[in-house]
FISE-843002 format. One line per field, with one value per residue (C-alpha): residue number from 1; residue in three letters; x, y, z. Coordinates in Angstrom, 2 decimals, decimal comma. Each point is the difference from the previous one (the first is absolute). Layout:
! residues N
pos [NUM	...] $
code [ALA	...] $
x [X	...] $
y [Y	...] $
z [Z	...] $
***
This chain:
! residues 528
pos [1	2	3	4	5	6	7	8	9	10	11	12	13	14	15	16	17	18	19	20	21	22	23	24	25	26	27	28	29	30	31	32	33	34	35	36	37	38	39	40	41	42	43	44	45	46	47	48	49	50	51	52	53	54	55	56	57	58	59	60	61	62	63	64	65	66	67	68	69	70	71	72	73	74	75	76	77	78	79	80	81	82	83	84	85	86	87	88	89	90	91	92	93	94	95	96	97	98	99	100	101	102	103	104	105	106	107	108	109	110	111	112	113	114	115	116	117	118	119	120	121	122	123	124	125	126	127	128	129	130	131	132	133	134	135	136	137	138	139	140	141	142	143	144	145	146	147	148	149	150	151	152	153	154	155	156	157	158	159	160	161	162	163	164	165	166	167	168	169	170	171	172	173	174	175	176	177	178	179	180	181	182	183	184	185	186	187	188	189	190	191	192	193	194	195	196	197	198	199	200	201	202	203	204	205	206	207	208	209	210	211	212	213	214	215	216	217	218	219	220	221	222	223	224	225	226	227	228	229	230	231	232	233	234	235	236	237	238	239	240	241	242	243	244	245	246	247	248	249	250	251	252	253	254	255	256	257	258	259	260	261	262	263	264	265	266	267	268	269	270	271	272	273	274	275	276	277	278	279	280	281	282	283	284	285	286	287	288	289	290	291	292	293	294	295	296	297	298	299	300	301	302	303	304	305	306	307	308	309	310	311	312	313	314	315	316	317	318	319	320	321	322	323	324	325	326	327	328	329	330	331	332	333	334	335	336	337	338	339	340	341	342	343	344	345	346	347	348	349	350	351	352	353	354	355	356	357	358	359	360	361	362	363	364	365	366	367	368	369	370	371	372	373	374	375	376	377	378	379	380	381	382	383	384	385	386	387	388	389	390	391	392	393	394	395	396	397	398	399	400	401	402	403	404	405	406	407	408	409	410	411	412	413	414	415	416	417	418	419	420	421	422	423	424	425	426	427	428	429	430	431	432	433	434	435	436	437	438	439	440	441	442	443	444	445	446	447	448	449	450	451	452	453	454	455	456	457	458	459	460	461	462	463	464	465	466	467	468	469	470	471	472	473	474	475	476	477	478	479	480	481	482	483	484	485	486	487	488	489	490	491	492	493	494	495	496	497	498	499	500	501	502	503	504	505	506	507	508	509	510	511	512	513	514	515	516	517	518	519	520	521	522	523	524	525	526	527	528] $
code [MET	LYS	GLN	GLU	ASP	THR	LYS	LEU	TYR	ASN	LYS	LEU	ASP	ASP	ILE	ILE	VAL	VAL	GLY	GLY	GLY	SER	ALA	GLY	TRP	MET	THR	ALA	THR	THR	LEU	ILE	ARG	LYS	PHE	PRO	GLY	LYS	LYS	ILE	THR	LEU	VAL	GLU	SER	PRO	ASN	ILE	ALA	THR	VAL	GLY	VAL	GLY	GLU	SER	THR	ILE	GLY	GLY	ILE	SER	ASN	TRP	LEU	SER	SER	LEU	SER	LEU	ASN	THR	GLU	GLU	ASN	ILE	SER	GLU	PHE	MET	LYS	GLU	THR	ASP	GLY	THR	ILE	LYS	LEU	SER	ILE	ARG	PHE	GLU	ASP	PHE	TYR	GLU	LYS	GLY	ASP	GLY	GLY	PHE	HIS	TYR	PRO	PHE	GLY	SER	PRO	VAL	VAL	PHE	ASP	THR	LEU	ASP	GLY	VAL	ASN	ASP	TRP	TYR	PHE	LYS	LYS	ILE	MET	ARG	PRO	ASN	THR	PRO	ILE	THR	ASP	PHE	ALA	ARG	SER	PHE	TYR	SER	GLN	MET	HIS	MET	VAL	GLU	GLN	ASN	LYS	MET	GLY	ASP	ASN	PHE	THR	ASN	PHE	ASN	TRP	LYS	ARG	ASP	LYS	ALA	PHE	HIS	PHE	ASP	ALA	THR	LYS	PHE	GLY	LEU	TRP	LEU	LYS	ASN	LYS	ILE	CYS	LEU	PRO	ALA	GLY	LEU	ILE	HIS	VAL	LEU	SER	ASP	VAL	LYS	LYS	VAL	ASN	LYS	ASP	SER	GLU	ASN	GLN	ILE	THR	GLY	LEU	GLU	LEU	GLU	ASN	GLY	GLU	THR	ILE	SER	GLY	ASN	LEU	TYR	PHE	ASP	CYS	THR	GLY	PHE	LYS	ALA	LEU	LEU	THR	SER	LYS	THR	GLN	GLU	ILE	PRO	PHE	VAL	ASP	PHE	GLY	TRP	MET	LEU	PRO	ASN	ASP	ARG	ALA	TRP	ALA	THR	ARG	LEU	PRO	TYR	LYS	ASP	LYS	LYS	ASN	GLU	ILE	ASN	THR	TYR	THR	ASN	CYS	THR	ALA	ILE	GLU	ASN	GLY	TRP	VAL	TRP	GLN	ILE	PRO	LEU	TRP	SER	ARG	TRP	GLY	THR	GLY	TYR	VAL	TYR	SER	SER	LYS	TYR	VAL	SER	ASP	GLU	ASP	ALA	LEU	LYS	GLU	PHE	LYS	ASN	PHE	ILE	LYS	LYS	LYS	GLY	TYR	GLY	ASP	MET	SER	GLU	ASP	LEU	GLU	TYR	ARG	ASN	ILE	LYS	MET	ARG	VAL	GLY	ARG	HIS	LYS	THR	MET	TRP	ASN	LYS	ASN	VAL	VAL	ALA	VAL	GLY	LEU	ALA	ALA	GLY	PHE	ILE	GLU	PRO	LEU	GLU	SER	ASN	GLY	LEU	TYR	SER	VAL	HIS	GLU	PHE	LEU	ASN	TYR	PHE	VAL	SER	SER	MET	GLU	ARG	LYS	ASP	LYS	PHE	ASN	GLN	THR	ASP	ARG	ASP	TYR	TYR	ASN	ASP	SER	VAL	ASN	ALA	ILE	PHE	ASP	ASN	PHE	SER	ARG	PHE	VAL	ALA	MET	HIS	TYR	ALA	LEU	SER	HIS	ARG	ASP	ASP	THR	GLU	TYR	TRP	ARG	ASP	ILE	GLN	LYS	ARG	ASP	TYR	THR	ALA	ASP	GLY	HIS	PRO	SER	PHE	LYS	GLU	MET	PHE	ARG	ARG	ARG	ARG	GLU	ASN	ARG	TYR	GLU	LEU	ALA	GLU	GLY	MET	GLN	CYS	VAL	GLY	VAL	GLY	LEU	ASN	PHE	TRP	PRO	ILE	ASP	LYS	ASN	ASP	ILE	MET	LEU	GLN	THR	CYS	SER	ASP	ASP	LEU	ASP	THR	PHE	ARG	ILE	ARG	TRP	GLU	PRO	ALA	VAL	GLN	LYS	LEU	ASP	ALA	ARG	ALA	LEU	ASN	TRP	GLN	VAL	GLU	ALA	SER	ASN	LEU	ASP	SER	THR	TYR	ASP	PHE	LEU	ASN	LYS	LYS	TYR	PHE	ASP	GLY	LYS	GLY] $
x [176,05	-1,56	-1,91	-2,87	0,24	-0,96	-2,89	-1,18	-0,42	-2,38	-2,59	-3,16	0,40	0,19	-0,15	1,07	-1,36	2,04	-2,14	-2,79	-3,52	-2,08	2,61	1,24	-3,43	-1,63	2,58	-0,09	-3,63	0,58	2,40	-2,06	-3,51	2,06	2,34	-0,84	1,56	3,50	1,92	-0,40	1,59	0,12	2,64	-0,99	1,94	-1,46	1,57	-1,11	-3,12	-1,50	-0,47	-3,14	-0,87	-2,35	-3,56	-1,90	-0,10	-1,28	-2,28	2,45	0,11	-3,74	1,08	3,15	-2,23	-2,44	3,12	0,40	-3,73	0,57	-2,60	-3,22	-2,58	0,82	3,69	-0,40	-1,73	2,31	2,77	-2,00	-0,27	3,79	1,38	-2,05	-1,08	-2,26	-0,86	1,95	-2,43	2,36	3,01	-0,20	2,64	0,04	1,97	1,79	-0,46	-0,06	-0,99	-3,18	-0,94	-3,14	1,87	-1,19	-0,98	1,78	-2,06	0,10	-0,88	-0,32	-2,48	-3,49	0,11	-1,93	-2,80	1,34	0,73	4,09	1,05	1,37	0,68	-4,61	1,57	2,12	-2,41	-2,14	2,51	0,74	-4,18	0,20	3,27	-1,26	-0,40	2,59	2,31	-1,17	-2,65	2,05	-0,12	-3,86	-0,48	1,64	0,73	-3,85	1,88	1,14	-3,24	0,17	3,11	-1,15	-3,34	2,18	-1,91	0,52	-1,91	1,34	-2,07	-0,02	-0,66	3,30	2,21	2,12	-0,14	1,67	2,90	0,68	-0,28	3,70	0,10	1,46	1,43	2,52	3,56	1,11	-3,31	-0,39	3,08	-1,15	-2,79	1,61	2,27	-2,14	-3,44	2,60	2,96	0,44	-2,36	0,92	2,95	2,38	2,84	1,23	3,38	0,26	3,42	2,43	2,46	3,59	1,13	-0,83	2,44	0,45	2,63	1,44	-2,65	-1,56	-3,11	-0,88	0,69	-0,91	-1,13	1,61	-2,69	0,75	-1,61	2,93	-2,14	0,84	-2,14	0,43	-3,08	-0,19	-1,31	0,32	-2,92	2,04	-2,86	2,19	-1,06	2,11	2,82	0,09	2,08	0,26	-0,57	2,41	1,80	1,16	-0,36	0,68	-2,60	0,29	-2,59	-1,58	-1,60	-2,77	0,60	0,48	-3,59	-1,66	1,85	-2,18	2,56	-1,37	-4,00	-0,63	-2,76	-2,72	-3,57	-2,76	-3,19	-3,53	-1,98	-3,46	0,84	-3,00	0,12	3,28	1,17	-1,04	1,37	3,49	3,01	1,17	2,94	0,36	3,30	1,54	3,44	2,46	-1,96	-3,60	-1,56	-1,90	-3,11	-1,63	-3,50	0,60	-2,00	0,38	2,98	0,58	3,75	2,32	2,83	1,90	2,52	2,59	3,35	3,05	1,55	-2,34	-0,44	1,33	-2,14	-0,96	-1,06	-1,93	-1,89	-0,73	-1,34	-1,74	-1,50	-1,56	-1,78	-1,39	-1,16	-2,11	-1,43	-1,46	1,91	1,82	2,48	0,40	2,27	2,79	-1,48	0,12	2,62	1,53	2,30	2,66	0,65	2,69	-0,48	1,64	-1,54	0,74	0,90	2,59	0,84	-0,80	-2,75	0,25	4,28	0,83	-1,59	-1,31	-3,18	-0,21	-3,35	-2,04	2,73	2,87	-0,89	-0,58	-2,76	-1,83	-1,22	-3,12	-1,70	-2,90	-0,10	2,51	1,72	-1,50	-0,70	3,35	0,31	-3,27	0,79	3,55	-1,34	-2,70	2,69	2,39	-3,05	-0,56	4,10	-0,14	-3,35	0,10	3,81	1,92	3,35	1,19	2,55	1,24	-2,77	-2,71	1,91	0,30	-3,58	-0,34	2,19	-1,02	-4,07	0,76	2,58	-2,71	-2,86	1,96	1,61	-3,04	-1,70	2,12	-0,52	-3,22	0,64	2,00	-2,02	-2,33	2,94	1,02	-3,50	-0,01	-0,64	1,13	2,74	0,01	3,02	3,37	-1,15	-2,70	1,85	2,89	-2,73	-1,30	3,73	0,49	0,30	-2,27	1,59	3,72	0,44	-1,31	-3,04	-3,09	-2,62	-0,18	0,30	-2,73	-1,65	0,38	-0,74	-2,95	-1,18	0,97	-2,24	-3,20	-0,13	1,66	-0,57	-2,67	1,56	2,60	-0,78	1,65	-4,29	-0,56	3,44	0,34	-3,97	1,19	3,34	-1,54	1,22	-1,84	0,16	-3,06	-0,86	-1,82	3,66	0,15	-4,04	0,10	3,58	-2,17	-2,91	1,50	-2,69	-0,16	-4,08	-0,15	-3,88	0,48	1,99	-2,79	-2,11	1,32	1,67	-3,14	-1,76	3,12	0,79	-3,56	0,55	3,08	-2,43	-2,84	2,00	1,74	-3,51	-1,14	3,03	-0,11	-3,80	1,22	3,15	-2,21	-2,63	3,05	1,16	3,38	3,36	0,10	-3,52	0,96	3,50	-1,12	-2,84	1,82	3,09	0,04	-3,59	-0,65	2,31	0,88] $
y [-211,16	2,18	2,64	-1,08	-3,88	1,26	1,48	-3,65	-0,54	2,72	-1,62	-1,63	-1,93	-3,24	-1,19	-4,20	-0,61	-2,64	-2,35	-1,58	-0,65	2,63	2,50	-0,68	-0,71	3,73	1,63	-0,83	0,58	2,99	1,05	-1,94	2,23	3,04	0,10	-1,42	-0,24	-0,49	-2,86	-2,44	-2,93	-2,26	-2,22	-3,28	-2,31	-3,16	-1,62	2,18	-0,51	3,31	1,04	0,23	0,87	3,14	-1,91	2,85	3,11	3,72	2,89	1,37	-2,54	0,83	3,42	-1,81	-2,38	3,14	2,73	-3,36	0,03	-3,88	0,75	-1,06	-1,95	-2,98	0,75	-0,87	-2,96	-1,41	1,18	-1,71	-3,90	0,77	0,16	-1,74	3,36	1,23	3,59	1,88	2,57	-0,01	-0,92	-1,72	0,07	-2,48	-0,08	2,74	2,26	-3,19	-3,56	0,01	3,03	-0,69	2,18	2,54	1,25	2,53	-0,05	1,39	3,63	3,42	0,13	0,95	3,80	2,12	-0,41	0,64	2,58	-0,67	-2,25	-3,48	2,23	-1,54	-3,33	0,95	2,44	-3,43	-1,82	2,77	0,10	-3,64	-1,44	-3,98	0,48	-2,20	1,00	-1,89	2,65	2,60	-1,82	-1,17	3,64	1,75	-2,86	-0,83	-3,63	-0,66	-1,30	-2,32	-0,77	-1,32	-2,17	-1,74	1,77	1,97	2,53	2,16	2,98	0,49	2,47	3,37	-2,88	0,53	-3,22	0,77	2,00	-1,58	-3,54	-2,45	-3,14	-2,99	-2,60	-2,02	2,09	-2,55	-0,05	3,43	0,85	-2,52	1,25	3,65	-1,74	-1,65	2,41	3,23	-0,10	-2,63	0,86	3,66	-0,87	-0,30	-2,20	-2,98	-1,57	-2,88	-0,34	0,55	3,35	-1,22	3,23	3,93	2,61	3,20	2,97	2,06	2,42	-3,37	0,40	-3,24	-0,75	-3,76	-3,15	-3,33	-2,78	-3,98	-0,58	1,95	3,06	3,13	2,34	4,50	3,10	2,91	-0,54	-2,65	-1,12	-2,49	-2,63	-2,93	0,52	-0,28	-1,40	3,84	-1,15	3,97	1,81	-1,54	-2,67	2,05	4,17	-0,97	2,41	0,00	-1,47	1,44	-3,28	0,89	-2,73	2,94	0,35	-2,91	-3,54	-2,30	-1,33	-3,76	-2,01	-2,97	-0,37	-3,09	-0,53	-1,50	-1,25	0,72	-1,91	2,46	1,62	2,19	0,69	1,04	1,89	3,54	4,38	-0,04	-1,14	-1,21	0,78	-1,42	0,63	-3,12	-0,53	1,73	1,57	-0,30	-2,67	1,53	-1,85	0,76	-1,36	-0,99	-1,53	-3,75	0,25	1,84	1,75	0,31	0,32	1,41	2,90	0,07	0,80	-1,60	1,17	-1,31	-3,02	-2,75	-1,10	-3,51	1,07	2,41	-1,99	-1,73	3,00	0,18	-3,81	0,52	3,21	-1,64	-3,72	2,71	1,26	-3,39	-2,13	-1,94	-2,27	1,23	1,97	-1,82	-0,84	2,82	1,52	2,71	2,61	2,43	3,79	1,88	3,82	2,92	2,87	3,83	1,74	0,86	3,86	0,62	-2,14	1,72	0,09	1,33	-2,14	-3,14	0,29	-2,16	-1,42	-2,12	-2,31	1,24	3,22	-0,70	-1,46	0,59	-3,03	-1,26	1,45	2,68	-1,95	2,05	-1,93	0,60	3,03	1,88	-1,77	2,06	3,54	0,21	-1,15	2,68	3,05	-1,84	0,91	3,67	0,60	-1,19	-0,28	3,07	-0,54	-2,02	0,72	0,44	2,03	0,24	2,16	-2,90	-2,38	2,19	0,18	-3,71	-0,37	2,09	-0,76	-4,11	0,50	1,60	-2,26	-3,11	1,79	1,51	-3,36	-1,92	2,13	-0,49	-3,78	0,46	1,69	-3,65	-0,72	3,19	0,12	-3,71	-0,60	-3,76	-1,53	-3,69	-0,54	1,49	1,56	1,66	1,13	1,73	1,85	1,47	1,11	1,42	3,94	0,33	4,22	-1,45	1,78	2,40	-0,79	2,11	-2,38	-0,72	2,83	1,24	-2,85	1,82	3,63	-1,08	-2,08	3,52	1,59	-2,14	-1,30	-1,96	0,59	-2,08	-1,18	-2,03	-3,32	0,70	0,89	-3,87	-0,51	2,02	-1,04	-3,58	0,68	2,13	3,88	1,38	4,20	0,41	-1,48	0,87	1,73	2,61	1,23	0,04	2,03	2,35	0,81	0,51	-2,37	-3,44	0,03	-1,27	0,72	3,22	-2,26	-2,36	3,22	0,25	-2,94	-2,43	1,14	-1,02	-3,68	-0,16	0,75	-2,82	-2,39	0,02	0,22	-3,00	-1,74	0,73	-0,83	-3,29	-1,09	1,34	-3,15	-2,27	-0,14	-0,61	-3,60	-1,57	0,84	-3,81	0,53	3,02	-0,82	-3,04	1,18	3,52	-1,33	-4,04	-0,54	-1,89	-2,91	0,34] $
z [-121,23	-2,52	1,20	-2,63	0,80	3,55	-1,24	-1,32	4,14	0,47	-2,26	0,24	-3,16	0,59	3,28	1,94	2,93	1,45	2,28	-0,03	3,02	1,24	-0,51	-3,55	-1,32	2,05	-1,46	-3,74	0,04	1,51	-2,72	-2,54	0,84	0,81	-2,82	-3,11	-3,35	2,34	-0,48	3,13	0,63	3,41	1,25	1,52	1,88	-0,55	2,84	2,96	1,86	0,72	3,97	0,19	3,21	-0,36	-0,93	1,69	-0,97	0,89	-1,33	-2,30	-2,51	-1,38	-0,24	-2,42	-1,80	-0,80	-1,21	-2,29	-0,99	0,83	3,07	-1,70	1,09	-2,97	0,39	4,33	-0,68	-2,12	2,45	2,67	-2,13	-1,24	3,37	3,22	1,36	2,15	0,90	2,70	2,85	2,65	2,19	3,29	2,42	3,03	3,51	-1,35	3,58	1,81	0,31	-0,67	-0,39	-1,81	-3,61	-2,46	-3,28	-2,55	-3,07	-3,16	-0,81	1,60	3,08	-0,50	1,46	-2,02	3,10	3,10	2,16	0,68	-2,19	1,38	3,21	0,95	0,08	2,96	1,66	-0,32	1,60	2,94	0,99	-0,85	1,17	-0,99	-3,52	-1,35	-2,68	-2,54	-0,12	-1,25	-3,43	-0,09	0,40	-2,66	-2,39	-1,52	-1,34	3,10	0,40	-2,86	1,08	2,99	-0,55	-3,22	-2,69	-2,60	-2,60	-3,07	0,65	3,77	1,63	0,40	-1,12	-3,60	-1,20	-3,08	2,00	3,52	-0,80	-0,36	-0,63	1,18	-2,95	-1,05	-0,44	-2,83	-1,67	0,20	-1,61	-2,66	-0,67	-0,68	-2,53	-1,73	0,58	-1,12	-0,45	-3,16	-1,51	0,01	-1,69	2,20	0,08	2,03	0,83	1,76	1,21	3,02	-0,29	-0,77	0,85	0,72	-2,74	1,66	-1,52	2,66	1,03	1,14	-2,29	-1,39	-3,72	-0,92	1,94	-1,27	-0,11	0,93	-3,72	-1,22	-0,71	0,99	0,12	1,10	0,57	0,83	3,62	2,46	2,13	3,21	1,19	1,08	3,07	2,93	-2,08	-1,21	-3,12	-1,47	2,71	3,29	-1,67	-3,99	1,75	3,13	1,78	4,01	1,53	2,86	2,26	2,43	2,21	2,92	0,32	-2,13	1,38	-2,40	-2,85	-0,29	-1,09	-0,08	-2,86	-0,15	-1,40	1,66	-1,30	1,06	2,12	-0,12	-3,59	0,00	4,35	-0,30	-2,94	1,42	-1,11	1,67	0,91	3,39	1,97	3,30	1,76	2,33	1,02	-1,89	-2,66	-1,65	-2,61	-3,09	-0,68	-3,84	-0,95	-3,97	-1,97	-0,37	3,83	2,83	-0,45	3,09	1,21	3,31	-0,10	2,90	0,66	-0,13	3,12	1,75	-1,15	-2,45	-2,83	1,00	4,11	-2,39	-2,45	3,44	0,95	-3,32	-0,04	4,07	-1,57	-3,29	2,52	2,45	-2,86	-0,46	-2,59	3,05	-1,68	-3,62	1,03	-0,38	-3,61	-1,69	-1,85	1,41	-1,53	1,55	-1,17	1,42	-0,52	-0,10	1,70	-1,06	-3,07	-2,82	0,65	-3,42	-2,10	-3,09	-0,94	-3,62	-2,51	2,55	1,85	2,62	1,12	2,52	1,89	-1,58	1,04	3,70	2,61	2,82	1,49	-1,40	3,06	-1,71	-2,63	-1,44	-3,14	-3,20	1,48	-0,11	-3,54	-1,35	1,66	-1,30	-3,67	0,88	0,46	-3,05	-1,98	1,84	-1,00	-3,11	-1,84	-2,02	-0,48	-2,64	1,99	3,77	2,13	3,40	1,20	-1,13	1,71	3,02	0,17	-0,65	2,73	3,03	-1,53	1,05	2,76	1,66	-0,66	1,42	2,96	1,36	-0,59	1,53	3,22	-0,16	0,08	3,07	1,93	0,33	1,79	1,87	1,77	0,95	3,66	-0,92	2,72	-0,45	-1,67	-0,24	-3,93	1,64	2,99	-2,54	-2,30	3,41	0,44	-4,04	-0,07	-3,26	-0,59	0,24	-4,11	0,09	-2,53	1,48	-0,10	3,62	1,39	-3,06	1,63	3,70	-1,04	-1,54	3,08	2,04	-2,43	0,59	-3,97	-1,89	-3,74	-1,55	-3,20	2,55	1,11	3,35	1,35	-0,41	0,96	3,09	1,08	-0,40	2,19	2,18	-1,05	-0,64	0,11	2,54	3,31	3,45	1,47	-3,02	0,05	3,83	-0,47	-2,65	1,52	3,03	2,12	0,64	-0,48	-3,16	-0,26	-2,48	-2,43	-0,70	0,05	-3,29	-1,59	0,90	-3,19	-2,16	1,89	-0,90	-3,33	0,22	1,22	-2,43	-3,30	0,95	0,60	-3,25	-1,89	2,74	-1,89	-3,83	0,56	1,92	-3,45	-2,56	-0,84	1,37	-0,66	-2,01	-1,59	-1,23	-1,12	-1,70	-1,92	-1,09	-0,70	-0,08	-2,26	3,36	-0,54	3,63] $
***
């Protein structure tokens, strides 16, 4: 290839997104907003249904929307109507530590520590002085919105909670893609091509040179985004980028998904995704405006698809749906857990499932999409072309995001004490430090140093799974005494302050509208 030809593939002039769905339309939306004037084409198969597992997001989606000037009240109101959306403030985990553990919450945003004696450590001291304090008290002591969650109330101007930044959403993923397409992309001039890709052409240097489509058209660009899902058409099938399998750490590789009608919509709609551990995995429950989205994530190493479906149906029956569970439409989804070794190779950037996938726990599917896109924009915003260093920076950044989040998800299993099935017993035996990644050893170090970082989910997950960094034994060793009276004198005022502000938040929440009434009035014009 001539040198002048090679340079064409290092430009940002003509971009082709291959694949629709949430990843494809989020990518197209980001590109068309951040790089106006560039030619952007999205090629979408008319014959492939989107996976749509992720109908739940985490707080970073608000940052992504804001970066694209979409996080306005007007846009969010339209978005909620168009996507069957509800507001999400937290994730709840039930039976992960042991069956009947009562569950715990991981709320969004940062803990409120500005008026504490020693940050979140105040709560650990409270637990030492008052051993009967439930673990659910941790979240309600540091996250004001937990009092909205617990009472199923909602308001957009609540003390110590940043409504615009820290809320997330539940929505129909397919409708979300359509909203981005019709609201942002097509009006801005994106070229939308409905056709299957028949052949991908590449040169001797593994650069993509063009796409031959089933409709007879051949298109080409400088840069290609692979948003073709687990198929990874450009990344895996064409460029043959090696896949790094995370199955040794995260064995769940299947999901059954279905939709449930509300029995009592006004009281059932809540502000969190519920995750319940069962025999061979866990079940998600997501409240959309018109229905529940629910699914069972499990490992085919321990249970067949047929038996997993029986377990899922049994769970649904226990939720009060009785024989209705036999009449629902179920879809089985095969998941490939891990990532490609290189996310941006030559002139192909993989985003979404084509890049990699961590099982759905912690609602991370769309998180990786918008975070990867954020890094791409940061790499390219002031440039019209790119080189290998730009690729290396991007790959190093997104690999770190993916790998660290995967270990965080794995911690939910690693800290479990369930042993009621072979699945959970094997989880007890797994060595999560086997690949040498520093995440778990870093967690151990911070526990030894009696402090988790404030920006980490380990505060809530650690407490919920009984792995906190300060306990009575630590205090006795540090004070060289089994007499905690002096300790109580020092910490009782701090603990009383935690109790007082939690009570204030509780009272404030009690005066708010119910979640249903708030959403109905604010986003759905009171039409229910």
